[in-house]
C-alpha positions, 0 to 999 in steps of 0.5 A, spaced: 500 500 500 503 506 497 503 513 501 498 516 496 493 511 497 494 512 505 493 519 504 487 519 499 484 514 504 485 518 510 482 524 507 475 521 505 475 517 512 478 522 517 478 530 518 471 532 519 473 539 519 476 539 512 470 536 509 466 542 513 470 547 510 470 544 503 462 544 503 462 551 506 466 554 501 461 551 496 455 554 499 458 561 499 460 560 491 453 557 490 450 562 494 453 569 491 449 570 485 443 570 489 446 576 493 447 579 487 440 578 484 437 581 490 442 587 491 443 589 483 439 588 477 443 582 474 442 579 468 441 571 467 447 571 462 451 573 468 448 568 472 449 562 467 456 564 466 458 565 473 455 558 474 459 555 468 465 558 470 465 555 478 463 548 475 469 548 471 473 551 476 471 546 481 472 540 476 479 543 475 481 544 482 478 537 485 481 533 479 488 536 481 487 536 488 484 528 489 487 525 483 493 528 479 497 530 485 497 524 489 497 519 483 503 523 479 506 529 483 507 525 490 509 519 486 515 523 483 512 522 476 513 530 475 513 530 467 506 526 467 503 531 472 505 537 468 503 534 462 496 532 465 495 539 468 496 542 461 491 537 458 486 538 463 487 546 462 486 546 455 480 541 455 476 545 459 478 551 456 474 549 450 469 546 454 468 553 457 469 557 450 463 552 447 459 554 454 460 561 453 458 561 446 452 557 447 450 562 453 451 568 448 447 565 442 441 563 447 441 571 449 441 573 442 436 568 439 431 570 445 432 578 445 435 579 438 429 580 434 427 586 437 433 589 437 434 588 429 427 590 427 427 597 431 434 601 430 436 604 437 438 611 438 445 609 439 445 605 433 442 612 429 448 616 432 453 611 430 450 611 423 454 616 418 451 622 414 448 619 408 447 612 410 452 606 410 454 601 415 454 604 422 461 605 425 463 599 430 465 602 437 472 599 439 472 595 445 477 589 447 476 582 443 472 577 447 476 571 445 482 574 448 479 576 454 476 570 456 483 566 454 487 571 459 482 570 464 481 563 464 488 562 463 490 566 470 484 562 474 486 555 472 493 556 473 491 559 480 487 553 482 492 548 480 497 552 484 492 553 490 490 545 490 497 543 489 500 547 495 494 545 499 495 538 498 502 538 499 501 542 506 495 537 508 500 531 506 506 534 511 500 534 516 498 527 515 506 525 515 507 529 522 501 525 524 503 518 522 510 520 525 507 522 532 503 515 532 509 512 530 513 515 536 507 513 540 508 506 538 516 507 539 515 510 546 510 504 548 515 499 546 521 502 549 517 503 556 515 495 555 523 494 554 525 498 560 520 494 564 523 488 561 530 490 562 528 492 570 525 485 571 529 479 569 536 480 573 533 485 578 527 480 580 532 474 580 537 477 584 532 480 589 529 473 590 536 470 591 537 475 597 530 474 600 531 467 600 538 468 604 535 473 608 529 468 610 534 464 615 537 470 618 531 475 619 524 473 617 521 479 619 526 483 614 525 478 609 517 479 609 518 486 608 522 485 602 517 480 599 512 486 601 516 491 597 517 486 591 510 485 590 509 493 590 514 493 585 511 488 581 504 491 582 507 498 579 510 495 573 504 490 571 498 495 572 500 502 574 505 503 569 501 501 563 496 507 563 502 511 561 501 516 566 502 516 574 503 520 580 509 523 582 508 520 589 507 513 586 514 514 582 517 516 588 514 510 592 517 506 587 524 508 587 524 508 594 522 500 594 527 499 588 532 502 592 530 498 599 531 492 595 537 494 592 540 495 599 540 487 600 545 486 595 550 492 598 556 491 603 558 496 608 563 499 604 557 502 600 555 509 602 548 510 600 545 517 600 537 518 598 534 524 599 526 525 596 522 531 597 517 530 603 512 536 601 510 537 594 505 538 589 503 532 586 503 531 579 502 527 573 508 524 570 510 518 565 512 512 569 519 510 570 523 516 568 528 516 573 529 509 575 534 507 569 539 512 572 538 509 579 539 502 576 545 504 572 548 507 578 547 501 582 550 497 576 556 501 575 557 504 582 558 498 587 564 495 589 565 489 594 572 490 594 573 498 596 569 504 598 564 506 593 558 511 594 551 513 590 548 519 592 540 520 589 536 526 590 530 530 588 527 537 588 520 539 586 520 546 585 514 549 582 512 546 576 519 543 575 522 536 578 530 536 579 533 529 579 540 528 581 544 522 581 552 521 582 555 514 583 563 512 584 566 508 578 570 503 582 577 501 579 575 494 577 569 497 573 573 498 566 567 497 562 563 503 566 569 507 565 569 506 557 562 506 556 557 508 562 551 510 558 548 503 557 542 501 553 537 503 559 540 510 559 540 511 551 532 509 551 531 514 557 534 520 553 529 518 547 523 517 552 525 524 555 525 527 548 519 524 545 515 526 552 518 533 553 521 536 547 524 542 549 522 542 556 527 538 559 535 538 561 539 532 561 546 533 563 551 527 564 558 528 566 564 523 567 571 523 571 575 517 573 572 516 579 565 518 578 559 519 574 554 524 574 547 525 572 542 532 572 535 532 570 530 537 570 523 536 567 518 542 566 511 539 567 507 545 565 
């Protein structure tokens, strides 16, 4: 199925406002002569010529708009398009010319007998002394005027319909891109959830299993926190939106479970706001940075640290995460931003275009993340 077919299908199926505007324009064009008839003494020849011209203009507009542009112009068949437009204009010029002749012939047949039987005062004035043929009043040739007027109108309609169709196609492409980005966003969110789940739950269950024989009460609390995490991942995050308070609870539970793996050599500092205006946010925005810090910032042989903080000021959320890079973590020194961080950056760009600031910095001993999101 090619793009032109999709665009044409979207036109007839989709935008009700667009169809309404087309119908409104035609209602105005059809109703204009009624206004002229009431306000001025307009002859029937003018009405006939107006409706014929409007009908021909409409045919040129919609043939180009609905068929020629999608069929040839959008499919990169420019020569066929220009040739088809030329044929369309020339053919309907002859149609217009014949229609005009028929109108004027009808007018002359119905009103010509009286004019030819009794010379008018104007004709008497135009008759030269001594008789002879009257002098014709000079005026612009009708055929040339009709040709110029028709040519200008036809070209205007062709370029107008072409420009309108191109703008609509760009709009349709943008809508398709937005839909694609939404699908991509959902798939990235699903990937992020699956990325958190397997290794994290496997390690957590092992830690809980080891904890049961040591401290049954703590193991029960760990199971409760794990169930809350699973509920959040399976249900609440499916909605695409969650409350900031729920996201903070999720991060606290995640961090508490990660503590089960930590040794005394790890210095962990966590500061989340206690009082703030709760807002809707997309889920799992911050956990990739926390997961990355625990993955690359913990050492079982030397002292290490992880500092996590969040501030909520007005409509902005400021998140900071800093962790050490132990000497043994060579892969962290070479490439600290894994797939999870890359996906987090893509999600932020799709969710908050122009409304967030993400800065990362790395030295030999630490890795820093600064994220500010404007939720307005």
